[in-house]
C-alpha positions as CSV (number, residue, x, y, z in Angstrom):
1,M,0.0,0.0,0.0
2,N,1.4,3.3,-1.0
3,E,1.1,6.6,1.0
4,A,-1.6,7.9,-1.3
5,G,-3.8,4.9,-0.5
6,L,-3.1,5.2,3.2
7,N,-4.0,8.9,3.1
8,L,-7.2,8.1,1.2
9,I,-8.3,5.7,3.9
10,R,-7.3,8.0,6.8
11,N,-9.1,10.9,5.1
12,F,-12.4,9.1,4.5
13,E,-12.5,7.0,7.6
14,G,-11.3,9.7,10.1
15,C,-10.0,8.6,13.4
16,V,-12.5,7.8,16.2
17,L,-11.1,6.5,19.5
18,D,-14.4,5.2,20.9
19,A,-16.2,2.3,19.2
20,Y,-19.2,3.3,17.1
21,P,-21.8,1.5,15.0
22,D,-21.5,1.3,11.3
23,P,-22.9,4.6,9.9
24,G,-24.7,2.9,7.0
25,T,-26.6,0.4,9.1
26,G,-26.6,2.0,12.5
27,A,-25.6,-1.3,13.9
28,S,-22.8,-3.9,13.3
29,P,-20.1,-4.0,12.5
30,W,-18.8,-1.9,15.4
31,T,-15.9,0.3,14.2
32,I,-13.0,2.1,15.8
33,G,-9.9,4.0,14.8
34,Y,-9.5,4.4,11.1
35,G,-12.5,2.2,10.3
36,C,-11.2,-1.0,11.9
37,T,-13.8,-3.6,12.6
38,F,-11.8,-6.8,13.5
39,G,-12.7,-7.8,17.0
40,V,-14.3,-4.4,17.8
41,K,-17.2,-4.3,20.2
42,K,-19.5,-1.7,21.8
43,G,-17.7,0.2,24.6
44,D,-14.1,-0.3,23.2
45,K,-11.7,2.7,23.5
46,I,-8.2,3.1,22.0
47,T,-5.4,5.6,21.7
48,R,-4.4,7.3,18.5
49,D,-1.2,5.2,18.5
50,M,-3.3,2.1,18.8
51,A,-5.5,3.4,15.9
52,N,-2.4,3.7,13.7
53,V,-1.2,0.2,14.6
54,M,-4.6,-1.3,13.9
55,L,-4.8,0.5,10.6
56,M,-1.4,-0.8,9.5
57,R,-2.3,-4.3,10.6
58,D,-5.6,-4.3,8.7
59,V,-4.1,-2.7,5.6
60,E,-1.4,-5.4,5.5
61,H,-4.1,-8.1,5.7
62,F,-6.1,-6.5,2.9
63,E,-3.1,-6.0,0.7
64,K,-2.1,-9.6,1.0
65,C,-5.7,-10.8,0.2
66,V,-6.1,-8.4,-2.8
67,K,-2.7,-9.5,-4.2
68,E,-3.7,-13.1,-3.9
69,L,-6.7,-12.5,-6.1
70,L,-4.9,-10.6,-8.8
71,T,-3.7,-12.5,-11.9
72,V,-2.2,-9.5,-13.6
73,D,0.3,-6.9,-12.8
74,V,-1.1,-3.6,-11.6
75,T,0.4,-0.2,-10.8
76,P,1.0,0.8,-7.2
77,N,-1.9,3.3,-7.4
78,Q,-4.2,0.7,-8.9
79,L,-3.3,-1.7,-6.1
80,A,-3.7,1.0,-3.4
81,A,-7.2,1.9,-4.8
82,M,-8.3,-1.7,-4.7
83,I,-6.9,-2.2,-1.2
84,A,-8.8,0.9,0.0
85,L,-12.0,-0.4,-1.6
86,A,-11.6,-3.9,-0.1
87,Y,-10.8,-2.3,3.3
88,N,-14.2,-0.5,3.1
89,I,-16.4,-3.2,1.6
90,G,-14.7,-6.4,2.9
91,M,-12.8,-9.2,1.1
92,A,-15.9,-11.2,0.3
93,N,-17.5,-8.4,-1.7
94,F,-14.2,-7.4,-3.3
95,G,-13.4,-11.0,-4.3
96,S,-16.7,-11.4,-6.1
97,S,-16.7,-7.9,-7.7
98,T,-16.9,-7.0,-11.3
99,L,-14.0,-4.7,-10.7
100,L,-11.7,-7.6,-9.8
101,R,-12.9,-9.6,-12.8
102,M,-12.4,-6.6,-15.1
103,V,-8.9,-5.8,-13.7
104,N,-7.8,-9.4,-14.2
105,A,-9.2,-9.3,-17.7
106,K,-7.2,-6.1,-18.3
107,D,-10.3,-4.2,-19.2
108,P,-9.4,-0.5,-19.6
109,K,-12.8,0.6,-18.1
110,A,-12.3,-1.4,-14.9
111,S,-12.0,1.7,-12.7
112,E,-15.5,2.8,-13.6
113,Q,-16.7,-0.2,-11.4
114,L,-15.4,1.6,-8.3
115,L,-18.2,4.2,-8.6
116,R,-20.8,1.5,-8.2
117,W,-19.9,0.9,-4.6
118,N,-21.6,4.0,-3.2
119,R,-24.5,2.4,-1.2
120,A,-24.9,1.2,2.4
121,A,-28.0,-0.6,3.5
122,G,-29.4,-0.1,-0.1
123,K,-29.2,3.7,-0.2
124,V,-26.7,6.0,-1.9
125,M,-24.4,7.6,0.6
126,D,-22.7,11.0,-0.3
127,G,-19.6,10.1,1.7
128,L,-19.2,6.8,-0.2
129,T,-19.8,8.6,-3.5
130,R,-17.0,11.0,-2.8
131,R,-14.8,8.1,-1.5
132,R,-15.3,6.1,-4.7
133,A,-14.5,9.1,-6.9
134,A,-11.2,9.5,-5.0
135,E,-10.4,5.8,-5.3
136,K,-11.2,6.0,-9.0
137,A,-8.9,9.0,-9.4
138,L,-6.1,7.2,-7.6
139,F,-6.7,4.0,-9.7
140,D,-6.5,6.1,-12.9
141,T,-3.3,8.0,-11.9
142,P,-0.2,6.4,-13.5
């Protein structure tokens, strides 16, 4: 994951030191730090240092998983955009995505698929729309 991808995640997730429910559903998954959900439960509290450690741990996990699904070479920015997406939507959704299929097929219009992931609980979310536009811009930057 490059610095541009990390900054994108940090910018859109923000850093919250008390666990909070998913903004799209108002319920699970519980989230903390920079959007971390692994093992988080209601009432959890962390420090900013812990938030950074958790972010890096989670990004490393998602990077490994995304790379395992790729069958073609991608640019560092393309990889970062896909990791940022997977970080937000989860590996199951990313793994079955048309985006991944199109990237692996070397389809030049693959990045347009990023824009489709702008809903939570079935409704369009302005924050997700902005985030996907930023991920697409990163993906399309050589």
